[in-house]
N, C-alpha and C positions, 0 to 999 in steps of 0.2 A: 383422523378424519375430521374431528371438530376444529383442529387448528387450520386445516386447509379450507374449511368452509368459512371460518372467520377471516382468513387471508383473502379469499375470493370476495367476500362481502366488502371488506375494507378497500380492495382494489376497485370494485365497482363504484363505491361511494366516492373515492378519490377521482375516478374518471368522470363521473357525473359533475363533481364540483369543478373540475377543470373545464368542462364544456360550458358550465354556467359563467365562468370567468371570461371565456372567449366571447360569449354572447354580449357580456357587459362591455368588453373592449371594442366591439363592433357596433355600438349604438343599439344594443338590444337585438340585433339580427343574429340568428343562429348560423353557425358556420359548419358546413359539412367537410369532413376530411376524408380523402380517399385512402384506401388501404395502402397504396403506393407511398403517399406522403407520410402516413403514420409509420410504415416500415422504415422509411428513410430517416425519420426522426429517431426511432428506436435504435437504428444502427449507429447514428451519430452519437447518441447518448452512451452506447456501449463502448465506443472508441475512446471517449474521454475518460481519463482515470478518475476514480472517486477520491475523496479527500483522504481516505485511509490507505490508498495505494501510493506507493512511491515510484517515481520514474527513475529507473537506473540510468546512470551515465553510460554512454557507449563504452567507455573504458572499463566499466564494471560488469558488462554483460556476462563475462566468464563466471562471476561470483553471484550474480543476482538470483540464481535458482537455489542457493544455499538457504537452509531454514533460518539461519541467524542474520542474513543480509538485511532484511527490512528493519529489524530492530536496531542493528548497528547504524544504519543511515538515519533512522528516527532519532537516535541519540547524538550523533556527531554531525549531522547535516549532509547534504548531497553535493559537496564540493568536489573538486577534481583530485580526489584522493587516489593514491596508488596502494593497492592491497598486495602485500608480500606475504605469501604463505610460509610460515616457519615450520609448522608441524601439521600433519594430517594423517592420523592413524586410526585404528579401530576405536580408541577411547576419546580422543580430543582433536580439535582443530584450532591452531593458533595463527593469528594474523598480526603482522606489524603494519600499521597504516601510516603512510607518509603523505605529506603535503609539501610540494616544492622541495623534495629531497630531504626533508626533516621528519623524523619519526614523531608522530603525534599521538597515536593510540596503539594499544595492544588489546586484542580480543582473545578470549579463551572460550571455546564452545565445547562443553562436555556432552558427548553424543548420547550416552545411555540415559542421562537425566534431562537432556535439553536445557541445561543451565548455561547461560551466557554471562560472561563478565567482560566489561569494557573498562579499560584503565587508561586514563589520560596521562601520558608521559610528561615529564618535566613539571612535577608538582601538582598536577590536577587530581591525582588519585583515582579511586574507583568511582566511575560515574553511573554504572549500571551493574546490577547483580541480580539476575532473576531467571525464572524458568519460562521459556517461550513455548508456544503451542505449535 
């Protein structure tokens, strides 16, 4: 209950601060926004991905719902990789990731512990080994 009150007060404070900035931008004149304009702005903000979200390549849509996908892309970048599933059983999922037909990375996701290992093939070694949420 206290957290929601604090969040509500913080949101109200931020909104009033934003309204003051608008007045300053318009030579001190207060600007009224209609509910329609505010809803449109909120919808536009919801459509834009935040910095923490990754946009999956159309080629990756098949894999983007996997729990390890975002962490893989965060570590290797969002290039035009081809994900080749080597193993997917009750215990683990293994991908070989290629770029332009050459194997670049191997990932191992241990399902019961949520541990992900990302290995760069051809001398790079392990680039990530951690538990993802």
